[in-house]
C-alpha positions, 0 to 999 in steps of 0.5 A: 592357037587361039580363036577371036570373036568380036562381041559388042564391038570389041575384038575378044581373043578366046582361050580354051580352058586349062585343068591345070590352072584353075585360077587362069580364068583371072588371066588379068594377073598374066600380063600387062599390055599397052597399044606399045608392048606387052609384059608378061608378069611373074606371079608372087604365087609359084603355082600360078606361073604355068599359066604365065606360059601359055597366055605369052604364047598368044601374046607373041603371036599378037606383038612379036615379042614381049617383056618379061619380068623375072625373079626376083621380081614378081608381079600380078597383073591385077595389081596394076590399074593404067589410067591413060600412060600413067600405072598404079602398082601395088609395089612398082615397075617403070619403063617404056616411057610409062608413069608408076605410082606405088600404092598400098590398100591392104584391105585389097587383095588385089588393087583391082579389087579396091580399084577401077578407071572409068576415064582413059585420061588423069584428071587435070590437076585442081 
């Protein structure tokens, strides 16, 4: 169903391109994945929802079962930033023992276009 490769010490899953979904190169939009669970998203753009079905098949093979965001809820994985067990989300989602903080960043189309995390831990409070 999918190929795997080790690239610079990282286990990478290789998916075939899908001509029906030209935005599918933004594969991070289709799911939020942690060591405890995989959450399949429900993109805000209806034309992107087919991509989710393709990625869900791979995630079910890896996790056995996945959680799903369903209508009327929407989420693009690119709107989620994970720092340890804390999630920063464009508008909000909380479950499975993770903390969530909503952020508004109107100058960026996607949260990951304006933020990134270089450390797996939250900084110590000052």
